[in-house]
Structure formats: structure tokens, C-alpha cells
VOPALO-35155 format. One record per residue (C-alpha): x, y, z; residue number from 0; residue in three letters. Coordinates in Angstrom, 3 decimals, always signed. Layout:
REM VOPALO-35155
<loro x="X" y="Y" z="Z" sepa="NUM" sese="Ala"/>
...
This chain:
REM VOPALO-35155
<loro x="+5.770" y="+15.226" z="-7.368" sepa="0" sese="Met"/>
<loro x="+7.614" y="+12.123" z="-8.413" sepa="1" sese="Gly"/>
<loro x="+7.008" y="+8.586" z="-7.782" sepa="2" sese="His"/>
<loro x="+7.883" y="+7.070" z="-4.275" sepa="3" sese="Leu"/>
<loro x="+8.314" y="+3.443" z="-3.587" sepa="4" sese="Ser"/>
<loro x="+5.557" y="+2.106" z="-1.326" sepa="5" sese="Tyr"/>
<loro x="+6.606" y="+0.013" z="+1.746" sepa="6" sese="Val"/>
<loro x="+3.764" y="-1.372" z="+3.912" sepa="7" sese="Gly"/>
<loro x="+1.092" y="-3.841" z="+4.455" sepa="8" sese="Ser"/>
<loro x="-1.175" y="-5.104" z="+1.776" sepa="9" sese="Gly"/>
<loro x="-2.879" y="-8.309" z="+0.312" sepa="10" sese="Pro"/>
<loro x="+0.251" y="-9.730" z="-1.225" sepa="11" sese="Tyr"/>
<loro x="-0.322" y="-13.284" z="-0.104" sepa="12" sese="Cys"/>
<loro x="+1.266" y="-15.371" z="-2.804" sepa="13" sese="Tyr"/>
<loro x="+4.298" y="-12.999" z="-3.311" sepa="14" sese="Ala"/>
<loro x="+4.894" y="-13.011" z="+0.512" sepa="15" sese="Asn"/>
<loro x="+4.464" y="-16.849" z="+0.685" sepa="16" sese="Ser"/>
<loro x="+6.838" y="-17.347" z="-2.127" sepa="17" sese="Phe"/>
<loro x="+9.382" y="-14.955" z="-0.498" sepa="18" sese="Ala"/>
<loro x="+9.212" y="-16.986" z="+2.733" sepa="19" sese="Met"/>
<loro x="+9.906" y="-20.258" z="+0.907" sepa="20" sese="Met"/>
<loro x="+12.864" y="-18.776" z="-0.874" sepa="21" sese="Leu"/>
<loro x="+14.370" y="-17.525" z="+2.309" sepa="22" sese="Gly"/>
<loro x="+17.419" y="-15.254" z="+2.205" sepa="23" sese="Asp"/>
<loro x="+17.900" y="-15.812" z="-1.528" sepa="24" sese="Gln"/>
<loro x="+14.302" y="-14.359" z="-2.385" sepa="25" sese="Ala"/>
<loro x="+14.235" y="-11.255" z="-4.429" sepa="26" sese="Pro"/>
<loro x="+11.674" y="-8.586" z="-3.195" sepa="27" sese="Ser"/>
<loro x="+8.104" y="-9.307" z="-3.196" sepa="28" sese="Thr"/>
<loro x="+7.775" y="-6.548" z="-5.723" sepa="29" sese="Ala"/>
<loro x="+9.998" y="-8.561" z="-8.311" sepa="30" sese="Ile"/>
<loro x="+7.883" y="-11.730" z="-7.561" sepa="31" sese="Ile"/>
<loro x="+4.579" y="-10.001" z="-7.907" sepa="32" sese="Glu"/>
<loro x="+5.483" y="-8.128" z="-11.168" sepa="33" sese="Val"/>
<loro x="+7.060" y="-11.330" z="-12.567" sepa="34" sese="Ala"/>
<loro x="+3.774" y="-13.025" z="-12.566" sepa="35" sese="Thr"/>
<loro x="+2.476" y="-10.583" z="-15.288" sepa="36" sese="Gly"/>
<loro x="-0.686" y="-9.780" z="-12.989" sepa="37" sese="Gly"/>
<loro x="-0.271" y="-6.076" z="-12.944" sepa="38" sese="Pro"/>
<loro x="-0.455" y="-5.677" z="-16.691" sepa="39" sese="Phe"/>
<loro x="-4.024" y="-4.900" z="-17.300" sepa="40" sese="Gly"/>
<loro x="-7.554" y="-4.758" z="-15.865" sepa="41" sese="Met"/>
<loro x="-10.313" y="-7.123" z="-16.222" sepa="42" sese="Gln"/>
<loro x="-14.145" y="-7.436" z="-15.643" sepa="43" sese="Leu"/>
<loro x="-14.872" y="-11.228" z="-15.540" sepa="44" sese="Ile"/>
<loro x="-18.455" y="-12.029" z="-16.669" sepa="45" sese="Gly"/>
<loro x="-19.430" y="-8.503" z="-16.527" sepa="46" sese="Gly"/>
<loro x="-19.389" y="-8.768" z="-12.608" sepa="47" sese="Lys"/>
<loro x="-16.219" y="-9.383" z="-10.856" sepa="48" sese="Leu"/>
<loro x="-13.342" y="-6.884" z="-11.561" sepa="49" sese="Met"/>
<loro x="-9.572" y="-6.805" z="-10.756" sepa="50" sese="Phe"/>
<loro x="-6.955" y="-4.554" z="-11.498" sepa="51" sese="Phe"/>
<loro x="-4.927" y="-7.292" z="-13.306" sepa="52" sese="Asp"/>
<loro x="-4.475" y="-8.648" z="-16.700" sepa="53" sese="Ala"/>
<loro x="-7.383" y="-9.758" z="-18.662" sepa="54" sese="Tyr"/>
<loro x="-7.730" y="-13.647" z="-18.583" sepa="55" sese="Gly"/>
<loro x="-5.095" y="-13.722" z="-15.968" sepa="56" sese="Trp"/>
<loro x="-5.292" y="-15.424" z="-12.589" sepa="57" sese="Asn"/>
<loro x="-2.488" y="-16.073" z="-10.064" sepa="58" sese="Pro"/>
<loro x="-2.045" y="-19.554" z="-10.771" sepa="59" sese="Glu"/>
<loro x="-1.222" y="-18.758" z="-14.348" sepa="60" sese="Leu"/>
<loro x="+1.558" y="-16.619" z="-13.415" sepa="61" sese="Gly"/>
<loro x="+3.358" y="-18.678" z="-10.785" sepa="62" sese="Phe"/>
<loro x="+5.761" y="-20.812" z="-12.935" sepa="63" sese="Asp"/>
<loro x="+6.521" y="-17.848" z="-15.137" sepa="64" sese="Ala"/>
<loro x="+7.549" y="-15.808" z="-12.071" sepa="65" sese="Ala"/>
<loro x="+9.598" y="-18.571" z="-10.614" sepa="66" sese="Leu"/>
<loro x="+11.427" y="-19.180" z="-13.922" sepa="67" sese="Ser"/>
<loro x="+12.035" y="-15.446" z="-14.396" sepa="68" sese="Ala"/>
<loro x="+13.722" y="-15.259" z="-11.011" sepa="69" sese="Ile"/>
<loro x="+15.731" y="-18.387" z="-11.513" sepa="70" sese="Gly"/>
<loro x="+13.903" y="-20.822" z="-9.522" sepa="71" sese="Trp"/>
<loro x="+11.567" y="-23.949" z="-9.877" sepa="72" sese="Lys"/>
<loro x="+9.315" y="-26.057" z="-7.590" sepa="73" sese="Ser"/>
<loro x="+7.105" y="-29.069" z="-7.888" sepa="74" sese="Thr"/>
<loro x="+3.331" y="-28.475" z="-7.736" sepa="75" sese="Ala"/>
<loro x="+0.902" y="-31.205" z="-6.746" sepa="76" sese="Ser"/>
<loro x="-2.951" y="-31.088" z="-6.576" sepa="77" sese="His"/>
<loro x="-6.231" y="-32.934" z="-6.495" sepa="78" sese="Gly"/>
<loro x="-7.165" y="-36.223" z="-5.123" sepa="79" sese="Gly"/>
<loro x="-9.429" y="-36.889" z="-2.247" sepa="80" sese="Glu"/>
<loro x="-9.031" y="-35.142" z="+1.094" sepa="81" sese="Ala"/>
<loro x="-7.369" y="-37.921" z="+2.759" sepa="82" sese="Gly"/>
<loro x="-4.800" y="-38.352" z="+0.061" sepa="83" sese="Glu"/>
<loro x="-4.204" y="-34.605" z="+0.074" sepa="84" sese="Ala"/>
<loro x="-3.711" y="-34.338" z="+3.708" sepa="85" sese="Leu"/>
<loro x="-1.368" y="-37.377" z="+3.809" sepa="86" sese="Ala"/>
<loro x="+0.553" y="-35.571" z="+0.965" sepa="87" sese="Arg"/>
<loro x="+0.699" y="-32.299" z="+2.993" sepa="88" sese="Leu"/>
<loro x="+1.614" y="-33.934" z="+6.281" sepa="89" sese="Arg"/>
<loro x="+4.595" y="-35.998" z="+4.609" sepa="90" sese="Ala"/>
<loro x="+5.877" y="-32.606" z="+2.779" sepa="91" sese="Ala"/>
<loro x="+5.591" y="-30.786" z="+6.064" sepa="92" sese="Ala"/>
<loro x="+7.899" y="-33.247" z="+7.842" sepa="93" sese="Thr"/>
<loro x="+10.736" y="-32.114" z="+5.179" sepa="94" sese="Arg"/>
<loro x="+10.088" y="-28.478" z="+5.481" sepa="95" sese="Gly"/>
<loro x="+7.756" y="-25.612" z="+4.851" sepa="96" sese="Pro"/>
<loro x="+5.041" y="-26.101" z="+2.240" sepa="97" sese="Val"/>
<loro x="+3.515" y="-23.475" z="+0.034" sepa="98" sese="Trp"/>
<loro x="-0.268" y="-24.042" z="-0.129" sepa="99" sese="Val"/>
<loro x="-3.188" y="-22.442" z="-2.076" sepa="100" sese="Gly"/>
<loro x="-5.418" y="-21.199" z="-3.325" sepa="101" sese="Pro"/>
<loro x="-7.578" y="-21.786" z="-0.103" sepa="102" sese="Leu"/>
<loro x="-10.907" y="-19.944" z="+0.686" sepa="103" sese="Glu"/>
<loro x="-10.032" y="-17.224" z="+3.153" sepa="104" sese="Met"/>
<loro x="-13.513" y="-16.968" z="+4.553" sepa="105" sese="Gly"/>
<loro x="-12.761" y="-20.295" z="+6.506" sepa="106" sese="His"/>
<loro x="-9.895" y="-18.718" z="+8.201" sepa="107" sese="Phe"/>
<loro x="-11.387" y="-17.981" z="+11.475" sepa="108" sese="Arg"/>
<loro x="-8.257" y="-16.902" z="+13.163" sepa="109" sese="His"/>
<loro x="-8.906" y="-13.663" z="+11.169" sepa="110" sese="Gln"/>
<loro x="-11.441" y="-11.502" z="+12.784" sepa="111" sese="Pro"/>
<loro x="-14.917" y="-11.410" z="+11.066" sepa="112" sese="Glu"/>
<loro x="-14.228" y="-14.500" z="+8.946" sepa="113" sese="Met"/>
<loro x="-17.340" y="-16.984" z="+9.553" sepa="114" sese="Thr"/>
<loro x="-17.723" y="-18.692" z="+6.097" sepa="115" sese="Gly"/>
<loro x="-16.679" y="-18.517" z="+2.460" sepa="116" sese="Pro"/>
<loro x="-16.439" y="-15.209" z="+0.768" sepa="117" sese="Ile"/>
<loro x="-14.990" y="-16.168" z="-2.609" sepa="118" sese="Gly"/>
<loro x="-11.454" y="-14.846" z="-1.712" sepa="119" sese="Ala"/>
<loro x="-8.392" y="-16.660" z="-2.527" sepa="120" sese="Asp"/>
<loro x="-5.495" y="-16.920" z="-0.331" sepa="121" sese="His"/>
<loro x="-1.872" y="-18.496" z="+0.130" sepa="122" sese="Phe"/>
<loro x="-0.069" y="-19.656" z="+3.158" sepa="123" sese="Val"/>
<loro x="+3.097" y="-21.342" z="+4.216" sepa="124" sese="Val"/>
<loro x="+2.331" y="-24.474" z="+6.265" sepa="125" sese="Val"/>
<loro x="+4.940" y="-25.241" z="+8.909" sepa="126" sese="Leu"/>
<loro x="+3.538" y="-28.342" z="+10.733" sepa="127" sese="Glu"/>
<loro x="+0.412" y="-30.501" z="+10.576" sepa="128" sese="Val"/>
<loro x="-0.961" y="-32.005" z="+13.735" sepa="129" sese="Gly"/>
<loro x="-3.743" y="-34.332" z="+14.473" sepa="130" sese="Asp"/>
<loro x="-6.235" y="-31.497" z="+15.176" sepa="131" sese="Glu"/>
<loro x="-4.439" y="-28.333" z="+13.882" sepa="132" sese="Arg"/>
<loro x="-2.289" y="-26.749" z="+11.296" sepa="133" sese="Val"/>
<loro x="+0.505" y="-24.390" z="+12.152" sepa="134" sese="Leu"/>
<loro x="+1.329" y="-21.859" z="+9.508" sepa="135" sese="Met"/>
<loro x="+2.638" y="-18.386" z="+8.565" sepa="136" sese="His"/>
<loro x="-0.452" y="-16.598" z="+7.268" sepa="137" sese="Asp"/>
<loro x="+0.885" y="-13.601" z="+5.438" sepa="138" sese="Pro"/>
<loro x="-2.304" y="-11.526" z="+6.060" sepa="139" sese="His"/>
<loro x="-0.631" y="-10.703" z="+9.173" sepa="140" sese="Gly"/>
<loro x="-0.624" y="-13.794" z="+11.235" sepa="141" sese="Tyr"/>
<loro x="+2.742" y="-15.458" z="+11.878" sepa="142" sese="Pro"/>
<loro x="+2.764" y="-18.766" z="+13.554" sepa="143" sese="Tyr"/>
<loro x="-0.984" y="-18.988" z="+13.657" sepa="144" sese="Thr"/>
<loro x="-2.929" y="-22.233" z="+14.122" sepa="145" sese="Gln"/>
<loro x="-6.033" y="-23.434" z="+12.478" sepa="146" sese="Met"/>
<loro x="-8.285" y="-26.257" z="+12.958" sepa="147" sese="Pro"/>
<loro x="-7.475" y="-29.102" z="+10.684" sepa="148" sese="Leu"/>
<loro x="-11.124" y="-29.386" z="+9.474" sepa="149" sese="Asn"/>
<loro x="-11.434" y="-25.773" z="+8.742" sepa="150" sese="Asp"/>
<loro x="-8.110" y="-25.875" z="+6.814" sepa="151" sese="Phe"/>
<loro x="-9.079" y="-29.030" z="+4.789" sepa="152" sese="Met"/>
<loro x="-12.541" y="-27.137" z="+3.835" sepa="153" sese="Thr"/>
<loro x="-10.659" y="-23.964" z="+2.909" sepa="154" sese="Ala"/>
<loro x="-8.033" y="-25.927" z="+0.879" sepa="155" sese="Trp"/>
<loro x="-10.761" y="-27.836" z="-1.242" sepa="156" sese="Arg"/>
<loro x="-11.286" y="-24.243" z="-2.709" sepa="157" sese="Ala"/>
<loro x="-14.753" y="-24.737" z="-3.813" sepa="158" sese="Glu"/>
<loro x="-15.815" y="-21.171" z="-3.749" sepa="159" sese="Thr"/>
<loro x="-12.556" y="-20.046" z="-5.589" sepa="160" sese="Ile"/>
<loro x="-13.130" y="-19.448" z="-9.480" sepa="161" sese="Asp"/>
<loro x="-9.658" y="-20.814" z="-10.549" sepa="162" sese="Tyr"/>
<loro x="-7.306" y="-23.428" z="-9.590" sepa="163" sese="Gly"/>
<loro x="-7.514" y="-26.966" z="-8.424" sepa="164" sese="Arg"/>
<loro x="-8.338" y="-28.292" z="-5.058" sepa="165" sese="Pro"/>
<loro x="-5.463" y="-29.205" z="-2.672" sepa="166" sese="Tyr"/>
<loro x="-2.819" y="-27.318" z="-4.598" sepa="167" sese="Thr"/>
<loro x="+0.617" y="-27.025" z="-2.914" sepa="168" sese="Met"/>
<loro x="+4.340" y="-26.449" z="-4.033" sepa="169" sese="Arg"/>
<loro x="+7.269" y="-28.143" z="-2.506" sepa="170" sese="Thr"/>
<loro x="+11.019" y="-28.709" z="-3.621" sepa="171" sese="Asp"/>
<loro x="+11.868" y="-25.262" z="-4.314" sepa="172" sese="Phe"/>
<loro x="+15.377" y="-25.219" z="-6.027" sepa="173" sese="Val"/>
<loro x="+17.409" y="-22.216" z="-7.347" sepa="174" sese="Lys"/>
<loro x="+18.482" y="-23.097" z="-10.816" sepa="175" sese="Val"/>
<loro x="+20.098" y="-19.869" z="-12.011" sepa="176" sese="Ala"/>
<loro x="+21.629" y="-16.523" z="-10.664" sepa="177" sese="Glu"/>
<loro x="+19.264" y="-13.776" z="-12.161" sepa="178" sese="Val"/>
<loro x="+19.632" y="-10.149" z="-11.473" sepa="179" sese="Lys"/>
<loro x="+16.654" y="-8.314" z="-10.543" sepa="180" sese="Asp"/>
<loro x="+16.585" y="-6.133" z="-13.663" sepa="181" sese="Ala"/>
<loro x="+17.278" y="-9.179" z="-15.986" sepa="182" sese="Asp"/>
<loro x="+14.234" y="-11.035" z="-14.338" sepa="183" sese="Ala"/>
<loro x="+11.891" y="-7.938" z="-15.190" sepa="184" sese="Ile"/>
<loro x="+13.301" y="-7.667" z="-18.820" sepa="185" sese="Arg"/>
<loro x="+12.515" y="-11.398" z="-19.282" sepa="186" sese="Ser"/>
<loro x="+8.826" y="-10.851" z="-18.720" sepa="187" sese="Ile"/>
<loro x="+8.344" y="-7.830" z="-20.955" sepa="188" sese="Ile"/>
<loro x="+7.094" y="-9.866" z="-24.058" sepa="189" sese="Pro"/>
<loro x="+4.521" y="-11.593" z="-21.846" sepa="190" sese="Ala"/>
<loro x="+3.474" y="-8.115" z="-20.352" sepa="191" sese="Ala"/>
<loro x="+2.925" y="-6.664" z="-23.931" sepa="192" sese="Val"/>
<loro x="+0.883" y="-9.811" z="-24.854" sepa="193" sese="Arg"/>
<loro x="-1.295" y="-9.283" z="-21.550" sepa="194" sese="Leu"/>
<loro x="-1.755" y="-5.750" z="-22.162" sepa="195" sese="Leu"/>
<loro x="-2.928" y="-6.721" z="-25.707" sepa="196" sese="Ala"/>
<loro x="-5.444" y="-9.027" z="-24.033" sepa="197" sese="Met"/>
<loro x="-4.113" y="-11.921" z="-26.126" sepa="198" sese="Arg"/>
<loro x="-5.137" y="-14.762" z="-23.680" sepa="199" sese="Ser"/>
<loro x="-5.761" y="-18.505" z="-24.434" sepa="200" sese="Asp"/>
<loro x="-8.034" y="-18.688" z="-21.303" sepa="201" sese="Glu"/>
<loro x="-11.702" y="-18.784" z="-21.902" sepa="202" sese="Pro"/>
<loro x="-13.580" y="-15.968" z="-20.399" sepa="203" sese="Met"/>
<loro x="-17.332" y="-16.012" z="-19.391" sepa="204" sese="Pro"/>
<loro x="-19.734" y="-13.899" z="-21.621" sepa="205" sese="Pro"/>
<loro x="-19.663" y="-10.175" z="-20.806" sepa="206" sese="Gly"/>
<loro x="-16.062" y="-10.135" z="-19.880" sepa="207" sese="Ser"/>
<loro x="-14.236" y="-6.990" z="-20.653" sepa="208" sese="Leu"/>
<loro x="-10.486" y="-5.817" z="-20.350" sepa="209" sese="Gly"/>
<loro x="-8.374" y="-2.657" z="-19.798" sepa="210" sese="Asn"/>
<loro x="-10.112" y="+0.495" z="-21.257" sepa="211" sese="Gly"/>
<loro x="-13.524" y="-1.213" z="-21.726" sepa="212" sese="Glu"/>
<loro x="-13.463" y="-2.693" z="-18.429" sepa="213" sese="Ala"/>
<loro x="-12.633" y="+0.586" z="-16.646" sepa="214" sese="Ala"/>
<loro x="-15.496" y="+2.272" z="-18.487" sepa="215" sese="Glu"/>
<loro x="-17.922" y="-0.456" z="-17.589" sepa="216" sese="Arg"/>
<loro x="-16.967" y="-0.436" z="-14.030" sepa="217" sese="Val"/>
<loro x="-17.223" y="+3.251" z="-13.820" sepa="218" sese="Ala"/>
<loro x="-20.741" y="+2.929" z="-14.950" sepa="219" sese="Gln"/>
<loro x="-21.392" y="+0.385" z="-12.194" sepa="220" sese="Met"/>
<loro x="-19.991" y="+2.575" z="-9.480" sepa="221" sese="Ile"/>
<loro x="-22.248" y="+5.451" z="-10.647" sepa="222" sese="Glu"/>
<loro x="-25.235" y="+3.154" z="-10.392" sepa="223" sese="Ala"/>
<loro x="-24.392" y="+2.609" z="-6.685" sepa="224" sese="Gly"/>
<loro x="-21.557" y="-0.010" z="-6.800" sepa="225" sese="Ala"/>
<loro x="-24.105" y="-2.678" z="-5.583" sepa="226" sese="Gly"/>
<loro x="-23.774" y="-6.525" z="-5.459" sepa="227" sese="Asp"/>
<loro x="-20.582" y="-6.291" z="-3.379" sepa="228" sese="Gly"/>
<loro x="-18.623" y="-3.969" z="-5.749" sepa="229" sese="Leu"/>
<loro x="-18.032" y="-1.375" z="-3.230" sepa="230" sese="Arg"/>
<loro x="-16.814" y="-3.727" z="-0.462" sepa="231" sese="Glu"/>
<loro x="-14.644" y="-5.703" z="-2.938" sepa="232" sese="His"/>
<loro x="-13.067" y="-2.389" z="-4.192" sepa="233" sese="Leu"/>
<loro x="-12.308" y="-0.897" z="-0.632" sepa="234" sese="Ile"/>
<loro x="-11.339" y="-4.061" z="+1.149" sepa="235" sese="Tyr"/>
<loro x="-9.158" y="-5.683" z="-1.670" sepa="236" sese="Phe"/>
<loro x="-9.084" y="-4.646" z="-5.264" sepa="237" sese="Ala"/>
<loro x="-7.903" y="-0.834" z="-4.764" sepa="238" sese="Ile"/>
<loro x="-5.365" y="-1.843" z="-2.212" sepa="239" sese="Arg"/>
<loro x="-3.574" y="-4.611" z="-4.207" sepa="240" sese="Val"/>
<loro x="-4.106" y="-2.673" z="-7.397" sepa="241" sese="Gly"/>
<loro x="-2.287" y="+0.304" z="-6.380" sepa="242" sese="Ala"/>
<loro x="+0.440" y="-1.533" z="-4.685" sepa="243" sese="Arg"/>
<loro x="+1.053" y="-3.842" z="-7.766" sepa="244" sese="Arg"/>
<loro x="+1.235" y="-0.585" z="-10.045" sepa="245" sese="Leu"/>
<loro x="+3.588" y="+1.136" z="-7.621" sepa="246" sese="Ser"/>
<loro x="+5.731" y="-1.928" z="-7.511" sepa="247" sese="Asp"/>
<loro x="+5.374" y="-2.253" z="-11.347" sepa="248" sese="Thr"/>
<loro x="+6.743" y="+1.375" z="-11.776" sepa="249" sese="Ala"/>
<loro x="+9.858" y="+0.453" z="-9.481" sepa="250" sese="Asp"/>
<loro x="+10.656" y="-2.792" z="-11.268" sepa="251" sese="Cys"/>
<loro x="+10.247" y="-1.125" z="-14.822" sepa="252" sese="Leu"/>
<loro x="+12.433" y="+1.692" z="-13.878" sepa="253" sese="Ala"/>
<loro x="+14.994" y="-0.670" z="-12.476" sepa="254" sese="Leu"/>
<loro x="+15.053" y="-2.771" z="-15.983" sepa="255" sese="Ala"/>
<loro x="+15.443" y="+0.620" z="-17.756" sepa="256" sese="Gly"/>
<loro x="+11.933" y="+1.030" z="-19.148" sepa="257" sese="Tyr"/>
<loro x="+11.534" y="+4.551" z="-17.779" sepa="258" sese="His"/>
<loro x="+8.712" y="+5.818" z="-19.892" sepa="259" sese="Asp"/>
<loro x="+6.670" y="+2.714" z="-19.113" sepa="260" sese="Ala"/>
<loro x="+7.699" y="+3.211" z="-15.338" sepa="261" sese="Ala"/>
<loro x="+6.068" y="+6.596" z="-15.445" sepa="262" sese="Ala"/>
<loro x="+2.913" y="+5.430" z="-16.901" sepa="263" sese="Ile"/>
<loro x="+2.788" y="+2.594" z="-14.312" sepa="264" sese="Ala"/>
<loro x="+3.324" y="+5.150" z="-11.478" sepa="265" sese="Ala"/>
<loro x="+0.416" y="+7.425" z="-12.952" sepa="266" sese="Thr"/>
<loro x="-1.848" y="+4.276" z="-12.943" sepa="267" sese="Gln"/>
<loro x="-0.878" y="+3.506" z="-9.276" sepa="268" sese="Ala"/>
<loro x="-1.801" y="+7.113" z="-8.255" sepa="269" sese="Arg"/>
<loro x="-5.071" y="+7.026" z="-10.160" sepa="270" sese="Ile"/>
<loro x="-6.211" y="+3.414" z="-8.637" sepa="271" sese="Val"/>
<loro x="-4.875" y="+4.646" z="-5.091" sepa="272" sese="Gly"/>
<loro x="-6.967" y="+7.872" z="-5.448" sepa="273" sese="Ser"/>
<loro x="-10.225" y="+5.749" z="-5.622" sepa="274" sese="Met"/>
<loro x="-10.049" y="+4.649" z="-2.039" sepa="275" sese="Gln"/>
<loro x="-11.287" y="+7.532" z="-0.097" sepa="276" sese="Tyr"/>
<loro x="-14.118" y="+8.372" z="-2.593" sepa="277" sese="Pro"/>
<loro x="-15.361" y="+4.764" z="-2.698" sepa="278" sese="Met"/>
<loro x="-15.279" y="+4.500" z="+1.216" sepa="279" sese="Val"/>
<loro x="-17.301" y="+7.778" z="+1.663" sepa="280" sese="Thr"/>
<loro x="-19.425" y="+6.806" z="-1.501" sepa="281" sese="Arg"/>
<loro x="-18.340" y="+9.742" z="-3.654" sepa="282" sese="Asp"/>
<loro x="-19.022" y="+7.532" z="-6.542" sepa="283" sese="Phe"/>
<loro x="-18.762" y="+10.395" z="-9.223" sepa="284" sese="Ala"/>
<loro x="-15.167" y="+10.969" z="-8.242" sepa="285" sese="Ser"/>
<loro x="-14.233" y="+7.330" z="-8.246" sepa="286" sese="Ala"/>
<loro x="-15.751" y="+6.779" z="-11.660" sepa="287" sese="Ala"/>
<loro x="-13.785" y="+9.790" z="-12.974" sepa="288" sese="Ala"/>
<loro x="-10.756" y="+8.200" z="-11.853" sepa="289" sese="Ala"/>
<loro x="-11.486" y="+4.891" z="-13.696" sepa="290" sese="Leu"/>
<loro x="-12.096" y="+6.973" z="-16.974" sepa="291" sese="Arg"/>
<loro x="-8.712" y="+8.508" z="-16.338" sepa="292" sese="Glu"/>
<loro x="-7.216" y="+5.209" z="-16.049" sepa="293" sese="Leu"/>
<loro x="-8.982" y="+3.787" z="-19.253" sepa="294" sese="Ala"/>
<loro x="-6.494" y="+4.966" z="-21.792" sepa="295" sese="Pro"/>
<loro x="-3.174" y="+4.199" z="-19.796" sepa="296" sese="Thr"/>
<loro x="-3.311" y="+0.505" z="-20.695" sepa="297" sese="Tyr"/>
<loro x="-2.752" y="+1.220" z="-24.426" sepa="298" sese="Asp"/>
<loro x="-0.056" y="+3.820" z="-23.457" sepa="299" sese="Arg"/>
<loro x="+1.845" y="+1.246" z="-21.282" sepa="300" sese="Leu"/>
<loro x="+1.725" y="-1.189" z="-24.006" sepa="301" sese="Arg"/>
<loro x="+3.221" y="+1.115" z="-26.528" sepa="302" sese="Ala"/>
<loro x="+5.682" y="+2.083" z="-24.168" sepa="303" sese="Ala"/>
<loro x="+6.733" y="-1.450" z="-23.576" sepa="304" sese="Leu"/>
<loro x="+6.344" y="-2.420" z="-27.242" sepa="305" sese="Gly"/>
């Protein structure tokens, strides 16, 4: 069976938020997501927290690169005291929508079962800031939702997020160039090769692993029972976003003419997606076997792109 493009829901919060900000001139969320460089690798941070994204990468590192690749720029601001940040947000929201994040999603109590911090990053588009509530499009499935201002400010402080700076937002989105989708993807291929080679300037905690080594170590952790929240992290987030990113990567690479690399990314998507049922049903042996099948594909993808 060949590759079929995926269309559906998934945790694409920052790509969806960017697409809302760019409006009718936005490329697909697949182009935005892949242009960040995130899909090109796998990482195990500090020997504990794994993601199906590039070693040493986090979303904030990819945002300016993605905007540049698709021909846009924006103004990012961050930091300061809470009152200062709120004043900045309120002033910006009077001029138009504001891209905001990372935020701690556990404080988003309009999402069922969210009661406090869970260490999950999130991004939204703020539409209005009132005296007591914030009106926003939450791309996790909640258009025009409202959130108490105090909860929003606590989430925006992002104390429990392991990257980024408090009170970060982006405004003044301006299109500076007409860029075809295929050209946008071609422009990020050198960065993708560097990411797959794990050439990162970002300091990583002791015990961190990337790509094949990360896959093997996570396979061992799953065989040991997938404790310390690993199973939940995989079934609620990491597998879902990982498989979708890789499916979109296959589409984008094919569009840009990298057909061999696209086939490898499609294989990666199928392997990662195949882990969902075994992890939910606690068939840990099958999930671990999938990761061991995934391990050598990162070097193959780098070779195909290089």
C-alpha cells in the first residue's frame, strides 16, 4: 500500500495558530510544521522525556526558520513582570489577533480533565483581553473559548515548560516574499540534514540520546513497563503528533522532489502510528519492536536528503 496523506485532528497547536494568523495567505499546516525542522529526528531528553522530533530541537527554535522559509516575518516579545506582559498583550489585541505561547496547557480548564500543570506546552491565538477573561481560538478544538484572566496569566508564565521564556507572544505578521510550497521545503533541507546528524548547539542534559540510540533506549523503557508517565505521554501526545508530522513530512518531501526521502518518511509515519494500539492495550513487546524497526531509518533519511 502506498502513502495516503492524512487529514484530521491532532495536536498541531503552533502550526494551526500560525495558520490562523496568516489567514488566507497561509500555506498548509503541513508546510508550516515541516519547515520548523521538528520532524527530522527523535530525542530522549535527560534519559526521561522522549519526543519524535529532532535531537536538541524545541518548537521555539524552529519558528523564525519556518516563517522565513514560507516568506513571512513577525515580531516576538517576551519576559517582564506579569502586569507589564498583560498590558503588552492587551494593547496588541486591540490591533488584531495575537499569537501566544508557550503556555502550560494544564491550566486550560475549559479543556476537560485539566486541573493543574502537566508540563505540556501549548499555543493559542488571543482575540480579546477583558478585565476578567481572555477570548481566544484554542486550536486544541475550542474556537472562541473564554478563559479566566488569572488562569491565562498563570499558564502564560510557563513555569512548568522546559523551554522558552515567560510571556512570549508574536505580533506584526508581514508577508515579505512570495514563496512556493516546494521552494519553502527545499530551503530547509540543509537544516534537516544537520538535525538528522544531531548537530545541535543547544545544551542537552546528561543522559540525552538521539535518533537510533533514543529509539533503542525508549524500547527498553517500554519493555520495563513504560512507567513514570511514559505510556500516557505516548498514547495521548507523542505518537499522535509524531505520526502526523512524519506523514506530512512525506507529503512535503515528495512535493519538493525528494521522492526517496519521502518514501522513508512515510515508512517512519507508519511505524510510529503502529505503536498506538499496542501502547493503549499494553502490548509493550510490539511497541518496542516498532521502535527497533524505526531506529535505522533516521540514518537512511539523512543519506537520502544529503
